[in-house]
DSSP file (Angstrom, degrees, kcal/mol; ACC not computed):
  #  RESIDUE AA STRUCTURE BP1 BP2  ACC     N-H-->O    O-->H-N    N-H-->O    O-->H-N    TCO  KAPPA ALPHA  PHI   PSI    X-CA   Y-CA   Z-CA
    1    1 A M              0   0    0      0, 0.0    89,-2.4     0, 0.0     2,-0.4   0.000 360.0 360.0 360.0 140.8    3.4 -120.0  -39.7
    2    2 A I  E     -ab  25  90A   0     22,-2.1    24,-2.7    87,-0.2     2,-0.5  -0.969 360.0-169.5-119.2 134.5    5.6 -117.2  -38.5
    3    3 A I  E     -ab  26  91A   0     87,-2.8    89,-2.3    -2,-0.4     2,-0.3  -0.992  16.4-179.5-125.7 126.4    8.8 -117.8  -36.5
    4    4 A T  E     -ab  27  92A   0     22,-3.3    24,-2.8    -2,-0.5    27,-0.2  -0.909  34.3-103.0-129.9 156.3   10.4 -114.8  -34.9
    5    5 A S        -     0   0    0     87,-2.3    24,-0.2    -2,-0.3     9,-0.1  -0.431  35.3-125.3 -63.3 149.9   13.4 -113.9  -32.8
    6    6 A P  S    S+     0   0    0      0, 0.0     2,-0.1     0, 0.0    -1,-0.1   0.427  74.7 115.7 -80.7   3.5   12.3 -113.3  -29.2
    7    7 A L  S  > S-     0   0    0      1,-0.1     4,-2.2     4,-0.0     3,-0.5  -0.470  80.1-108.4 -76.1 148.3   13.9 -109.9  -29.1
    8    8 A K  H  > S+     0   0    0      1,-0.2     4,-2.5     2,-0.2     5,-0.2   0.811 111.0  46.6 -49.8 -53.6   11.5 -107.0  -28.7
    9    9 A R  H  > S+     0   0    0      1,-0.2     4,-1.9     2,-0.2    -1,-0.2   0.877 114.4  47.8 -60.1 -39.5   11.5 -105.4  -32.2
   10   10 A A  H  > S+     0   0    0     -3,-0.5     4,-2.4     2,-0.2    -1,-0.2   0.895 110.8  50.6 -70.8 -39.8   11.1 -108.7  -34.0
   11   11 A V  H  X S+     0   0    0     -4,-2.2     4,-2.5     2,-0.2    -2,-0.2   0.889 109.7  52.0 -61.7 -42.9    8.3 -109.9  -31.7
   12   12 A E  H  X S+     0   0    0     -4,-2.5     4,-1.6    -5,-0.2    -2,-0.2   0.908 112.0  44.8 -64.6 -39.3    6.4 -106.6  -32.3
   13   13 A T  H  X S+     0   0    0     -4,-1.9     4,-2.3     2,-0.2    -1,-0.2   0.878 113.1  52.1 -63.6 -40.1    6.7 -107.0  -36.0
   14   14 A G  H  X S+     0   0    0     -4,-2.4     4,-2.8     1,-0.2     5,-0.2   0.899 106.1  53.3 -62.1 -42.3    5.7 -110.6  -35.8
   15   15 A K  H  X S+     0   0    0     -4,-2.5     4,-1.9     2,-0.2    -1,-0.2   0.909 110.2  47.5 -61.4 -43.2    2.6 -109.8  -33.8
   16   16 A I  H  X S+     0   0    0     -4,-1.6     4,-1.6     2,-0.2    -2,-0.2   0.920 116.4  42.8 -66.6 -43.8    1.4 -107.3  -36.4
   17   17 A V  H  X S+     0   0    0     -4,-2.3     4,-2.4     2,-0.2     5,-0.2   0.893 113.1  51.9 -67.1 -42.3    2.0 -109.7  -39.4
   18   18 A A  H  X>S+     0   0    0     -4,-2.8     5,-1.7     1,-0.2     4,-1.1   0.852 109.8  49.7 -66.5 -36.6    0.6 -112.7  -37.6
   19   19 A A  H  <5S+     0   0    0     -4,-1.9    -1,-0.2    -5,-0.2    -2,-0.2   0.875 113.6  46.0 -67.4 -40.9   -2.6 -110.7  -36.8
   20   20 A K  H  <5S+     0   0    0     -4,-1.6    -2,-0.2     1,-0.2    -1,-0.2   0.883 120.3  38.5 -70.8 -36.3   -3.0 -109.6  -40.4
   21   21 A M  H  <5S-     0   0    0     -4,-2.4    -1,-0.2    -5,-0.1    -2,-0.2   0.600 102.1-131.6 -91.3 -10.6   -2.3 -113.0  -41.9
   22   22 A N  T  <5 +     0   0    0     -4,-1.1    -3,-0.2    -5,-0.2    -4,-0.1   0.942  61.9 131.9  58.3  50.8   -4.2 -114.9  -39.1
   23   23 A V      < -     0   0    0     -5,-1.7    -1,-0.2    -6,-0.1    -2,-0.1  -0.909  62.3 -91.6-128.4 155.5   -1.4 -117.3  -38.6
   24   24 A P        -     0   0    0      0, 0.0   -22,-2.1     0, 0.0     2,-0.5  -0.310  32.4-146.5 -66.4 148.7    0.5 -118.6  -35.4
   25   25 A L  E     -a    2   0A   0    -24,-0.2     2,-0.4   -22,-0.0   -22,-0.2  -0.976  15.7-174.7-119.4 125.5    3.5 -116.8  -34.2
   26   26 A Y  E     -a    3   0A   0    -24,-2.7   -22,-3.3    -2,-0.5     2,-0.4  -0.927  17.5-137.7-119.0 143.0    6.3 -118.8  -32.5
   27   27 A R  E     -a    4   0A   0     -2,-0.4     2,-0.4   -24,-0.2   -22,-0.2  -0.839  17.8-171.0-100.4 140.8    9.4 -117.3  -30.8
   28   28 A E    >   -     0   0    0    -24,-2.8     3,-2.2    -2,-0.4     4,-0.1  -0.933  18.6-156.7-138.0 113.0   12.8 -119.0  -31.5
   29   29 A V  G >  S+     0   0    0     -2,-0.4     3,-1.9     1,-0.3    -1,-0.1   0.803  90.0  71.9 -60.5 -28.6   15.9 -118.1  -29.5
   30   30 A L  G 3  S+     0   0    0      1,-0.3    -1,-0.3    42,-0.1   -25,-0.1   0.757  90.7  61.6 -58.0 -22.2   18.2 -119.4  -32.4
   31   31 A L  G <  S+     0   0    0     -3,-2.2    63,-0.4   -27,-0.2    -1,-0.3   0.427  76.5 118.7 -89.1   8.1   17.1 -116.4  -34.4
   32   32 A I  S <  S-     0   0    0     -3,-1.9     3,-0.1     1,-0.1    62,-0.0  -0.318  72.8 -93.9 -67.7 152.6   18.5 -113.7  -32.1
   33   33 A E        -     0   0    0      1,-0.2    -1,-0.1    60,-0.1     2,-0.1  -0.077  54.4 -73.7 -56.9 163.6   21.2 -111.5  -33.4
   34   34 A Q        -     0   0    0      1,-0.1     2,-0.8    -3,-0.1    -1,-0.2  -0.400  46.2-121.3 -57.5 132.6   24.9 -112.2  -33.0
   35   35 A N        -     0   0    0      1,-0.1    29,-2.6    30,-0.1    25,-0.2  -0.712  24.7-169.6 -76.9 108.1   26.1 -111.6  -29.4
   36   36 A Y    >   -     0   0    0     -2,-0.8     3,-2.7     1,-0.2    27,-0.2   0.343  16.5-161.2 -89.2   9.2   28.8 -109.0  -29.8
   37   37 A G  G >  S+     0   0    0     25,-0.3     3,-2.3     1,-0.3    -1,-0.2  -0.213  74.4   9.9  57.7-128.6   30.0 -109.3  -26.2
   38   38 A I  G 3  S+     0   0    0     23,-2.3    -1,-0.3     1,-0.3    24,-0.1   0.608 127.4  63.3 -63.5 -11.4   32.1 -106.3  -25.1
   39   39 A Y  G X   +     0   0    0     -3,-2.7     3,-2.3    22,-0.2    -1,-0.3   0.469  69.6 126.3 -94.9  -1.8   31.0 -104.5  -28.4
   40   40 A E  T <  S+     0   0    0     -3,-2.3     3,-0.1     1,-0.3    -5,-0.0  -0.385  84.3   9.1 -59.1 129.2   27.3 -104.4  -27.4
   41   41 A G  T 3  S+     0   0    0      1,-0.3    -1,-0.3    -2,-0.1     2,-0.2   0.456  99.2 132.5  78.7  -0.2   26.2 -100.8  -27.7
   42   42 A V  S <  S-     0   0    0     -3,-2.3    -1,-0.3     1,-0.1     2,-0.2  -0.555  73.8 -90.4 -81.2 145.3   29.4  -99.7  -29.2
   43   43 A D    >   -     0   0    0     -2,-0.2     3,-1.5     1,-0.2     6,-0.2  -0.446  33.0-143.4 -53.0 123.6   29.3  -97.4  -32.4
   44   44 A R  T 3  S+     0   0    0      1,-0.3    -1,-0.2    -2,-0.2    -2,-0.0   0.591  97.6  62.5 -69.0 -14.1   29.3 -100.0  -35.3
   45   45 A K  T 3  S+     0   0    0      4,-0.1    -1,-0.3     5,-0.0    -2,-0.1   0.436  72.9 122.1 -94.6   0.5   31.6  -97.6  -37.3
   46   46 A E    X>  -     0   0    0     -3,-1.5     4,-2.3     1,-0.1     3,-0.5  -0.481  69.5-128.6 -64.8 130.0   34.4  -97.8  -34.7
   47   47 A P  H 3> S+     0   0    0      0, 0.0     4,-2.5     0, 0.0     5,-0.2   0.856 105.0  51.5 -48.3 -47.7   37.5  -99.0  -36.6
   48   48 A Q  H 3> S+     0   0    0      2,-0.2     4,-2.1     1,-0.2     5,-0.2   0.888 111.4  48.2 -59.1 -40.8   38.2 -101.9  -34.1
   49   49 A F  H <> S+     0   0    0     -3,-0.5     4,-2.5     2,-0.2    -1,-0.2   0.969 111.9  48.8 -65.1 -49.8   34.7 -103.2  -34.4
   50   50 A L  H  X S+     0   0    0     -4,-2.3     4,-1.4     1,-0.2    -2,-0.2   0.859 111.7  49.5 -60.2 -37.5   34.7 -103.1  -38.1
   51   51 A N  H  X S+     0   0    0     -4,-2.5     4,-0.6    -5,-0.2    -1,-0.2   0.917 113.1  46.8 -63.2 -47.1   38.1 -104.9  -38.3
   52   52 A N  H >< S+     0   0    0     -4,-2.1     3,-1.0     1,-0.2     6,-0.3   0.866 106.5  58.4 -67.5 -36.7   36.9 -107.5  -36.0
   53   53 A K  H 3< S+     0   0    0     -4,-2.5    -1,-0.2     1,-0.3    -2,-0.2   0.830 100.3  57.4 -61.5 -36.2   33.6 -107.9  -37.9
   54   54 A R  H 3< S+     0   0    0     -4,-1.4     2,-1.1    -5,-0.2    -1,-0.3   0.699  91.5  77.0 -68.8 -20.3   35.5 -108.8  -41.1
   55   55 A N    X<  -     0   0    0     -3,-1.0     3,-2.0    -4,-0.6    11,-0.3  -0.764  67.2-168.9 -95.9  93.9   37.2 -111.7  -39.3
   56   56 A F  T 3  S+     0   0    0     -2,-1.1    11,-2.1     1,-0.3    10,-0.5   0.798  83.4  51.8 -60.1 -28.2   34.4 -114.3  -39.4
   57   57 A A  T 3  S+     0   0    0      9,-0.2     2,-0.4     8,-0.1    -1,-0.3   0.585  81.6 112.9 -83.6  -6.5   36.2 -116.6  -36.9
   58   58 A Y    <   -     0   0    0     -3,-2.0     2,-0.7    -6,-0.3     8,-0.4  -0.527  58.2-150.2 -71.3 118.1   36.8 -113.9  -34.3
   59   59 A R        -     0   0    0     -2,-0.4     6,-0.2     6,-0.2     3,-0.1  -0.783  17.7-128.7 -88.2 112.8   34.9 -114.6  -31.2
   60   60 A Y    >   -     0   0    0      4,-0.9     3,-3.2    -2,-0.7   -23,-0.1  -0.379  38.3 -95.7 -60.9 134.0   34.0 -111.1  -29.5
   61   61 A P  T 3  S+     0   0    0      0, 0.0   -23,-2.3     0, 0.0   -22,-0.2  -0.331 113.0   7.8 -53.6 124.1   35.0 -111.3  -25.9
   62   62 A G  T 3  S+     0   0    0      1,-0.3   -25,-0.3   -25,-0.2     2,-0.1   0.474 130.1  63.9  81.0   2.8   31.9 -112.3  -24.0
   63   63 A G  S <  S-     0   0    0     -3,-3.2    -1,-0.3   -27,-0.2     2,-0.3  -0.240  84.3 -86.8-129.2-146.0   30.1 -112.9  -27.3
   64   64 A E        -     0   0    0    -29,-2.6    -4,-0.9    -3,-0.1     2,-0.2  -0.896  29.1-113.2-137.3 164.0   30.1 -115.1  -30.3
   65   65 A S     >  -     0   0    0     -2,-0.3     4,-1.9    -6,-0.2    -6,-0.2  -0.555  30.8-113.3 -89.8 158.3   31.9 -115.3  -33.7
   66   66 A M  H  > S+     0   0    0    -10,-0.5     4,-3.1    -8,-0.4     5,-0.2   0.894 120.0  56.7 -54.7 -40.1   30.1 -114.9  -37.1
   67   67 A M  H  > S+     0   0    0    -11,-2.1     4,-2.3     1,-0.2    -1,-0.2   0.907 106.0  49.8 -64.4 -40.2   31.0 -118.5  -37.7
   68   68 A Q  H  > S+     0   0    0    -12,-0.3     4,-1.7     2,-0.2    -1,-0.2   0.897 110.4  49.4 -60.9 -40.2   29.2 -119.6  -34.5
   69   69 A V  H  X S+     0   0    0     -4,-1.9     4,-2.8     2,-0.2     5,-0.2   0.935 110.2  51.6 -63.4 -48.9   26.1 -117.6  -35.5
   70   70 A A  H  X S+     0   0    0     -4,-3.1     4,-2.9     1,-0.2     5,-0.3   0.897 108.2  51.3 -59.3 -41.1   26.2 -119.3  -38.9
   71   71 A Y  H  X S+     0   0    0     -4,-2.3     4,-1.8     2,-0.2    -1,-0.2   0.904 111.9  48.0 -56.9 -43.7   26.4 -122.8  -37.3
   72   72 A R  H  X S+     0   0    0     -4,-1.7     4,-1.7     2,-0.2    -2,-0.2   0.931 117.6  41.4 -65.0 -48.5   23.4 -121.8  -35.1
   73   73 A I  H  X S+     0   0    0     -4,-2.8     4,-2.6     1,-0.2    -2,-0.2   0.897 112.0  51.9 -74.1 -43.8   21.4 -120.5  -38.1
   74   74 A Y  H  X S+     0   0    0     -4,-2.9     4,-2.3     1,-0.2    -1,-0.2   0.880 110.0  50.9 -60.6 -40.8   22.3 -123.2  -40.6
   75   75 A G  H  X S+     0   0    0     -4,-1.8     4,-1.7    -5,-0.3    -1,-0.2   0.877 109.7  51.4 -64.9 -37.8   21.2 -125.9  -38.0
   76   76 A F  H  X S+     0   0    0     -4,-1.7     4,-1.9     2,-0.2    -2,-0.2   0.911 110.1  47.7 -60.0 -47.0   17.9 -124.0  -37.6
   77   77 A I  H  X S+     0   0    0     -4,-2.6     4,-2.4     1,-0.2    -2,-0.2   0.889 109.1  53.8 -63.5 -40.2   17.3 -124.0  -41.3
   78   78 A D  H  X S+     0   0    0     -4,-2.3     4,-1.8     1,-0.2    -1,-0.2   0.905 109.1  50.6 -58.0 -41.0   18.2 -127.7  -41.6
   79   79 A K  H  X S+     0   0    0     -4,-1.7     4,-2.5     1,-0.2     5,-0.2   0.861 107.8  51.2 -67.6 -38.7   15.6 -128.3  -38.9
   80   80 A I  H  X S+     0   0    0     -4,-1.9     4,-2.6     2,-0.2    -1,-0.2   0.882 108.7  52.4 -64.0 -40.6   13.0 -126.3  -40.7
   81   81 A K  H  X S+     0   0    0     -4,-2.4     4,-0.5     1,-0.2    -2,-0.2   0.878 112.1  45.6 -60.3 -39.1   13.7 -128.3  -43.8
   82   82 A E  H  < S+     0   0    0     -4,-1.8     3,-0.2    -5,-0.2    -2,-0.2   0.933 125.6  28.6 -67.6 -49.9   13.2 -131.6  -41.9
   83   83 A E  H  < S+     0   0    0     -4,-2.5    -2,-0.2     1,-0.2    -3,-0.2   0.750 132.6  25.0 -94.2 -23.0   10.0 -130.6  -40.1
   84   84 A Y  H ><  +     0   0    0     -4,-2.6     3,-2.5    -5,-0.2    -1,-0.2   0.027  67.8 134.8-130.5  28.9    8.2 -128.1  -42.3
   85   85 A S  T 3< S+     0   0    0     -4,-0.5    43,-0.2     1,-0.3    -1,-0.1   0.780  79.6  47.9 -57.0 -27.8    9.4 -128.8  -45.9
   86   86 A E  T 3  S+     0   0    0     -3,-0.1    -1,-0.3     2,-0.1     2,-0.3   0.478 101.0  82.1 -94.9   1.7    5.7 -128.5  -47.2
   87   87 A K  S <  S-     0   0    0     -3,-2.5     2,-0.5     2,-0.0    -3,-0.1  -0.712  77.0-122.2-108.2 160.2    4.8 -125.4  -45.4
   88   88 A K        -     0   0    0     -2,-0.3     2,-0.4     2,-0.0    -2,-0.1  -0.848  35.8-173.4 -90.6 126.0    5.4 -121.7  -46.0
   89   89 A I        -     0   0    0     -2,-0.5     2,-0.6   -87,-0.0   -87,-0.2  -0.977  16.5-153.2-127.8 130.6    7.2 -120.1  -43.1
   90   90 A L  E     -b    2   0A   0    -89,-2.4   -87,-2.8    -2,-0.4     2,-0.4  -0.914  12.7-158.1-102.6 123.5    8.1 -116.5  -42.5
   91   91 A L  E     -b    3   0A   0     -2,-0.6     2,-0.5   -89,-0.2   -87,-0.2  -0.811   3.8-165.4 -96.5 136.9   11.2 -115.8  -40.4
   92   92 A I  E     +b    4   0A   0    -89,-2.3   -87,-2.3    -2,-0.4     2,-0.1  -0.974  34.2 119.8-123.1 118.4   11.5 -112.5  -38.6
   93   93 A S        -     0   0    0     -2,-0.5     2,-0.2   -89,-0.2   -61,-0.1  -0.404  52.2 -63.9-148.7-136.9   14.9 -111.8  -37.3
   94   94 A H     >  -     0   0    0    -63,-0.4     4,-2.8    -2,-0.1     5,-0.2  -0.762  46.4 -93.0-131.0 167.3   17.9 -109.3  -37.5
   95   95 A G  H  > S+     0   0    0     -2,-0.2     4,-2.1     1,-0.2     5,-0.2   0.883 120.5  44.7 -48.7 -55.3   20.4 -107.9  -40.0
   96   96 A G  H  > S+     0   0    0      1,-0.2     4,-1.9     2,-0.2    -1,-0.2   0.901 115.0  48.8 -62.5 -41.7   23.3 -110.4  -39.2
   97   97 A V  H  > S+     0   0    0      1,-0.2     4,-2.8     2,-0.2    -1,-0.2   0.920 110.0  52.1 -65.5 -44.0   20.9 -113.4  -39.1
   98   98 A C  H  X S+     0   0    0     -4,-2.8     4,-1.9     1,-0.2    -1,-0.2   0.863 107.6  52.1 -57.9 -38.7   19.4 -112.3  -42.4
   99   99 A R  H  X S+     0   0    0     -4,-2.1     4,-1.4    -5,-0.2    -1,-0.2   0.883 111.5  46.8 -66.4 -40.1   22.8 -112.1  -44.0
  100  100 A I  H  X S+     0   0    0     -4,-1.9     4,-1.3     2,-0.2     3,-0.3   0.916 108.4  54.5 -72.0 -41.0   23.6 -115.6  -42.8
  101  101 A I  H >X S+     0   0    0     -4,-2.8     4,-0.9     1,-0.2     3,-0.7   0.923 105.9  54.8 -58.3 -42.7   20.3 -117.0  -44.0
  102  102 A R  H >X S+     0   0    0     -4,-1.9     4,-1.9     1,-0.2     3,-0.5   0.849 103.3  54.1 -57.5 -37.4   21.1 -115.6  -47.4
  103  103 A T  H 3< S+     0   0    0     -4,-1.4    -1,-0.2    -3,-0.3    -2,-0.2   0.737  99.3  63.9 -70.3 -23.1   24.5 -117.4  -47.5
  104  104 A Y  H << S+     0   0    0     -4,-1.3    -1,-0.2    -3,-0.7    -2,-0.2   0.870 118.8  23.1 -62.8 -37.0   22.6 -120.6  -46.9
  105  105 A F  H << S+     0   0    0     -4,-0.9     2,-0.4    -3,-0.5    -2,-0.2   0.592 125.8  44.0-104.2 -17.8   20.8 -120.2  -50.2
  106  106 A T  S  < S-     0   0    0     -4,-1.9     2,-0.3    -5,-0.2    -1,-0.1  -0.983  78.0-118.2-138.1 138.8   23.2 -118.0  -52.2
  107  107 A D        +     0   0    0     -2,-0.4     2,-0.3    -3,-0.1    -3,-0.1  -0.595  38.7 174.8 -74.6 138.9   26.9 -118.0  -52.7
  108  108 A M        -     0   0    0     -2,-0.3     2,-0.1    -5,-0.1    -2,-0.0  -0.997  27.6-127.1-143.5 142.6   28.5 -114.7  -51.5
  109  109 A T     >  -     0   0    0     -2,-0.3     4,-2.6     1,-0.1     5,-0.2  -0.468  37.5-104.1 -77.7 164.0   32.1 -113.6  -51.3
  110  110 A N  H  > S+     0   0    0      1,-0.2     4,-2.5     2,-0.2     5,-0.1   0.886 123.5  51.3 -54.5 -41.1   33.3 -112.3  -48.0
  111  111 A E  H  > S+     0   0    0      2,-0.2     4,-1.7     1,-0.2    -1,-0.2   0.909 109.8  48.2 -63.4 -44.1   33.1 -108.8  -49.3
  112  112 A E  H  > S+     0   0    0      1,-0.2     4,-1.4     2,-0.2    -2,-0.2   0.892 112.2  49.6 -64.6 -37.2   29.6 -109.2  -50.5
  113  113 A F  H  < S+     0   0    0     -4,-2.6     3,-0.3     1,-0.2    -2,-0.2   0.921 108.5  53.6 -64.5 -41.7   28.6 -110.7  -47.2
  114  114 A F  H  < S+     0   0    0     -4,-2.5    -1,-0.2     1,-0.2    -2,-0.2   0.879 117.4  35.6 -61.6 -37.7   30.2 -107.8  -45.3
  115  115 A H  H  < S+     0   0    0     -4,-1.7    -1,-0.2    -5,-0.1    -2,-0.2   0.558  89.7 113.2 -97.8  -9.2   28.3 -105.1  -47.3
  116  116 A Y     <  +     0   0    0     -4,-1.4     2,-0.4    -3,-0.3   -17,-0.1  -0.422  39.9 173.5 -67.2 132.6   24.9 -107.0  -47.7
  117  117 A T        -     0   0    0     -2,-0.1     2,-0.5   -19,-0.1    -2,-0.0  -0.992  25.0-150.5-137.7 146.8   22.0 -105.4  -45.9
  118  118 A L        -     0   0    0     -2,-0.4     3,-0.1     4,-0.0   -20,-0.1  -0.981  30.8-122.5-113.9 120.3   18.3 -106.2  -45.8
  119  119 A E    >   -     0   0    0     -2,-0.5     3,-1.9     1,-0.1    -2,-0.0  -0.227  39.5 -84.0 -62.2 153.5   16.2 -103.1  -45.2
  120  120 A N  T 3  S+     0   0    0      1,-0.3    -1,-0.1     3,-0.0     3,-0.1  -0.265 114.6  11.8 -55.3 137.8   13.9 -103.2  -42.2
  121  121 A A  T 3  S+     0   0    0      1,-0.2     2,-0.3    -3,-0.1    -1,-0.3   0.618  98.5 131.2  69.7  13.5   10.5 -104.8  -42.9
  122  122 A K    <   -     0   0    0     -3,-1.9     2,-0.3    -4,-0.1    -1,-0.2  -0.701  44.8-145.2 -93.6 154.9   11.8 -106.2  -46.3
  123  123 A C        -     0   0    0     -2,-0.3     2,-0.4    -3,-0.1    -4,-0.1  -0.872  13.2-168.5-116.9 147.7   11.3 -109.7  -47.3
  124  124 A E        -     0   0    0     -2,-0.3     2,-0.5    -6,-0.0    -6,-0.0  -0.992  18.1-142.7-127.7 145.0   13.4 -112.2  -49.3
  125  125 A E        -     0   0    0     -2,-0.4     2,-0.4   -35,-0.0   -35,-0.0  -0.896  18.7-178.5-112.2 136.1   11.9 -115.5  -50.4
  126  126 A Y        -     0   0    0     -2,-0.5     2,-0.5     0, 0.0    -2,-0.0  -0.953  21.7-132.7-128.6 147.5   13.8 -118.8  -50.5
  127  127 A E              0   0    0     -2,-0.4    -2,-0.0     1,-0.1     0, 0.0  -0.890 360.0 360.0-100.7 129.1   12.9 -122.2  -51.6
  128  128 A L              0   0    0     -2,-0.5    -1,-0.1   -43,-0.2   -43,-0.1   0.492 360.0 360.0 -88.4 360.0   13.8 -125.1  -49.3
């Protein structure tokens, strides 16, 4: 089973992989990337954005905080554990969500979290 974010690039990737593996593809809104509010479309290297990004509790105006995203993702993983503990599931999502999924299974410092990236089309495997 593949569960993907409903955002375009994730769905496109999901369709390709699902066709190759001959498994069902499901869309899940909980896997969307963090809503950056007023910072959507802004250069991610802008100092104010980077400063706000390091403050996990900071809620972007019109968006959500990293803590809110973590709450959403942790709840989703808990649901997967309850409903699909015996199945192999591929999640297709976005950088920030992948970073949070990693913290569910692995301890990270704030600095490690801030610098962690998962390259496009790369996989990490976790045991529920």
